[in-house]
C-alpha positions in Angstrom: 2.1 20.7 -1.9 4.0 21.2 -5.2 2.2 21.9 -8.2 0.7 18.7 -9.6 -2.4 17.5 -11.5 -6.0 17.6 -10.0 -6.3 15.0 -7.1 -8.8 12.4 -7.7 -10.0 10.4 -4.5 -10.3 6.4 -5.4 -11.9 4.2 -2.9 -10.8 0.6 -3.2 -13.3 -1.0 -1.1 -12.1 -4.7 -0.5 -10.7 -6.4 2.4 -10.4 -9.8 0.9 -7.1 -10.1 1.2 -6.9 -9.7 4.8 -7.3 -12.2 7.3 -11.1 -13.2 6.9 -11.2 -13.2 11.0 -10.8 -9.6 10.9 -13.3 -8.2 8.1 -13.8 -4.5 7.9 -11.1 -2.9 6.2 -13.4 -2.3 3.3 -15.2 0.2 5.0 -12.2 2.0 6.1 -12.1 4.4 3.3 -15.7 5.4 4.0 -15.2 6.0 7.7 -12.1 8.1 6.9 -14.2 10.2 4.5 -17.0 10.5 7.0 -14.5 11.3 9.9 -13.0 14.1 7.5 -16.5 15.8 6.8 -16.8 16.4 10.6 -13.3 17.9 10.9 -10.9 19.8 8.6 -12.6 18.6 4.9 -9.4 17.9 3.4 -11.0 15.7 0.8 -14.4 17.5 0.7 -14.0 19.4 -2.6 -12.3 16.4 -4.4 -13.8 14.2 -7.1 -14.3 10.7 -5.8 -14.8 7.2 -7.6 -15.6 4.2 -5.9 -14.4 0.7 -7.0 -16.2 -2.0 -4.9 -16.4 -5.8 -4.8 -19.7 -6.9 -3.9 -18.5 -10.1 -2.7 -16.5 -8.5 0.2 -19.7 -7.7 2.2 -20.9 -11.4 2.1 -17.5 -12.8 2.5 -17.9 -16.2 0.6 -16.1 -19.2 1.2 -12.6 -19.7 -0.6 -11.5 -22.8 -2.2 -7.6 -21.6 -2.0 -5.5 -22.2 1.2 -2.4 -20.3 -0.1 -3.8 -17.3 -1.9 -7.0 -16.9 -0.4 -10.0 -15.6 -2.5 -7.4 -14.9 -5.5 -10.0 -15.2 -8.0 -12.3 -12.7 -6.5 -9.3 -10.1 -5.7 -7.9 -11.0 -9.1 -11.0 -9.7 -11.1 -11.4 -7.0 -8.6 -7.9 -5.7 -9.1 -7.9 -5.8 -13.2 -11.1 -3.7 -13.1 -9.3 -1.4 -10.4 -6.3 -1.4 -12.8 -8.5 -0.1 -15.7 -10.1 2.4 -13.9 -7.2 3.9 -12.1 -5.4 4.1 -15.3 -8.2 5.8 -16.8 -7.7 8.5 -13.9 -4.2 8.8 -14.4 -4.8 9.4 -18.4 -7.2 11.9 -18.1 -4.7 14.1 -16.1 -5.6 13.2 -12.4 -3.8 12.4 -9.4 -4.9 9.3 -7.7 -5.1 9.5 -4.0 -6.4 6.1 -2.9 -8.0 5.1 0.1 -7.7 1.5 0.1 -9.0 -1.4 2.0 -6.7 -3.9 2.6 -3.1 -3.6 1.3 -3.3 -6.1 -1.4 -4.7 -3.5 -3.4 -1.4 -1.8 -3.7 -0.2 -4.2 -6.5 -2.9 -2.8 -8.8 -2.2 0.8 -8.0 1.4 0.4 -8.7 0.3 -1.8 -11.9 -1.8 1.4 -13.2 0.6 4.0 -12.5 3.3 1.7 -14.6 0.9 1.2 -17.3 0.3 4.6 -17.9 4.0 5.6 -17.5 6.1 2.7 -19.4 8.9 4.7 -20.2 9.6 6.5 -17.0 11.3 5.3 -14.0 9.4 4.5 -10.7 10.2 4.5 -7.6 8.0 2.9 -4.7 8.1 4.3 -1.0 6.5 1.7 1.2 5.5 2.6 4.8 4.5 -0.3 6.5 5.3 -2.8 9.5 5.4 -5.4 7.1 7.4 -5.7 3.5 4.6 -7.6 1.7 7.2 -10.1 0.1 5.1 -13.3 0.4 4.1 -15.3 -2.5 1.6 -18.4 -2.6 4.8 -20.5 -2.4 6.1 -18.8 1.0 3.1 -17.7 2.9 2.2 -19.0 6.3 -1.4 -17.3 6.2 -2.7 -17.5 2.6 -3.7 -13.9 3.1 -3.0 -11.7 -0.1 -2.2 -8.4 1.9 1.2 -10.1 2.7 2.0 -10.3 -1.2 1.5 -6.9 -2.9 5.1 -6.0 -3.2 5.9 -9.7 -4.4 3.3 -9.1 -6.9 4.7 -6.0 -8.1 8.2 -7.2 -8.4 6.9 -10.5 -10.1 8.7 -12.8 -8.0 7.8 -16.2 -6.6 10.7 -16.3 -4.2 10.9 -20.3 -5.1 14.0 -20.8 -3.1 11.9 -21.0 0.0 8.9 -23.1 -1.3 7.0 -24.8 1.6 3.5 -24.5 -0.1 2.0 -26.0 -3.0 -0.7 -23.8 -4.5 -3.4 -25.3 -6.7 -3.4 -24.7 -10.4 -6.2 -22.0 -10.2 -4.0 -20.2 -7.5 -1.0 -20.3 -9.9 -2.7 -19.2 -12.8 -3.9 -15.9 -11.1 -0.7 -15.3 -9.5 0.9 -15.1 -12.7 -2.0 -12.9 -14.2 -1.6 -10.6 -11.1 2.2 -10.4 -11.8 1.5 -9.5 -15.2 -1.6 -7.1 -14.9 0.4 -4.0 -15.7 0.0 -5.1 -19.3 3.9 -4.3 -20.1 6.5 -7.3 -20.7 8.4 -5.7 -17.4 7.4 -6.1 -14.0 5.7 -3.1 -12.5 8.9 -2.6 -10.3 12.5 -3.9 -9.5 14.2 -4.8 -6.1 16.2 -1.3 -6.9 13.1 0.5 -6.9 11.6 0.4 -3.6 12.5 1.8 -0.3 10.7 0.5 2.9 10.2 2.4 5.9 9.1 1.3 9.3 9.5 -2.7 8.7 9.8 -4.8 11.8 7.5 -7.7 11.6 8.7 -10.1 8.5 9.4 -13.6 8.2 12.8 -15.2 7.4 12.0 -15.4 3.8 11.3 -11.6 3.7 14.4 -10.5 5.3 16.5 -12.5 3.2 15.2 -11.7 0.1 15.7 -8.0 1.3 19.1 -8.6 2.1 20.0 -10.8 -1.1 18.5 -8.0 -3.4 20.1 -5.4 -1.1 17.0 -3.3 -0.8 16.8 -0.3 1.2 15.0 0.1 4.2 14.8 1.9 7.4 13.6 0.2 10.8 11.8 2.3 13.5 15.3 2.1 15.2 17.0 3.5 12.2 14.5 6.1 11.9 15.1 7.0 15.6 18.9 7.3 15.2 18.5 9.9 11.9 16.5 12.9 12.1 13.3 12.7 9.3 15.1 15.6 7.4 18.1 13.3 6.9 16.0 10.2 6.2 14.2 12.4 3.7 17.1 13.8 1.8 18.6 10.1 2.0 15.6 8.8 0.0 15.4 11.6 -2.4 19.0 11.2 -3.3 18.4 7.3 -3.4 15.9 8.2 -6.1 17.7 11.0 -7.7 17.4 10.0 -11.2 13.7 8.6 -11.0 10.7 10.5 -12.9 8.0 9.0 -10.4 7.4 8.4 -6.9 4.5 6.6 -5.5 3.7 6.2 -1.7 2.2 3.5 -0.1 1.2 4.0 3.7 -0.4 1.0 5.9 -1.3 2.6 9.2 0.1 -0.4 11.0 3.4 1.5 10.1 2.3 3.4 13.3 3.0 2.3 16.9 0.2 -0.2 17.6 -1.1 2.0 20.5 -2.0 4.6 18.0 -3.9 2.3 15.5 -5.7 -0.5 17.5 -8.1 -0.3 14.4 -6.0 -2.3 12.1 -5.4 -5.9 11.3 -2.0 -6.5 12.1 -0.7 -3.8 14.4 2.8 -4.2 15.5 4.5 -2.5 18.6 7.7 -0.1 18.1 6.1 1.4 15.3 6.3 5.2 14.2 5.0 7.8 16.2 2.7 10.3 14.7 5.0 13.1 14.5 7.4 10.9 12.6 5.2 9.3 10.1 3.6 13.1 9.6 6.8 14.5 8.9 8.2 12.0 6.3 4.7 12.0 4.7 4.6 16.1 4.8 8.0 16.0 3.2 7.0 13.2 0.3 4.0 14.9 -0.2 5.7 18.3 -1.1 8.0 16.3 -3.7 7.2 17.4 -7.4 7.9 13.6 -8.3 4.8 12.1 -6.3 2.7 10.4 -8.9 0.4 8.9 -6.2 -0.4 8.4 -2.7 -2.4 5.4 -0.8 -3.7 4.8 2.5 -4.6 1.1 3.8 -5.7 -1.2 6.4 -8.1 1.1 8.8 -10.4 -1.5 10.0 -13.3 0.5 11.9 -15.1 -2.9 12.7 -12.1 -3.4 15.1 -11.7 -0.1 16.6 -12.9 3.4 15.2 -12.2 6.5 17.2 -8.6 6.2 18.3 -7.3 5.2 15.1 -9.2 7.6 12.6 -7.8 10.7 15.3 -4.4 9.4 15.1 -4.6 8.9 11.3 -6.3 12.1 11.0 -3.5 13.7 12.9 -0.8 12.6 10.7 -2.6 13.7 7.5 -3.2 17.4 9.3 0.7 17.3 9.4 0.9 16.0 5.9 -1.3 18.6 4.5 0.0 21.3 6.5 1.3 24.4 4.7 4.7 25.2 6.9 7.5 26.9 5.1 
């Protein structure tokens, strides 16, 4: 790891953005830390803060169809953004153990809030692009929306839903949660790695905006060093890079304990090599892992994710 600020572990213990029928990602961060204590202790010496959502554990009903739990998620994200912003402001590197992936929008907002004059690039490693909005979503689950929130888009050209006034109001608040007059990122600021399970609205937006992406097939054709060098070249004039790693980017057999596993994903070796290289770039300003769900399956998923971390944290020359 290149020299950077002290690492601070942030636990975002919320899974309200995920499918209500697959509750459990909220305890993914706790399960990962417990697994770590019995193995290599990557995290044992690091300071930790918890940002919890009490309602997650009782899973109340939601009044909303196209942005489920948006009111609770919105309050949680605004609190989380303030807490993460303070961690960054006091000179720490945020290493974020997240429940569901909707939390990523507030992590990106916090980094943008604290670095308004710097160019921020995002490397999104995921089976999904998470580009849906309340106007396009087929499910209403907000873990499919964090990139759209960060981009500040509605993708209205594909409107098929009519969200309520309250859903729209919270959506607008989330899109501007960084507290600035600009979006957290623009389409030029993101590179997708591992995406393969997208709806037409998402693919069309990617192609229309010419967003750079690598499918698993692309990664198989190019070696990891080539891919990494291409990404660094793409972000050559950027000041900061943020990495968001959804475990469903991995091959589905490796992570049965996640809410939306998808076949034809990254191998442990591919993911580990990609993350090793990104972890060792001096531009890295934050890292996030999301969507471990121990209530679906625990041992296989934690072992394989931990193996990826083993490569990422290795001190190879």
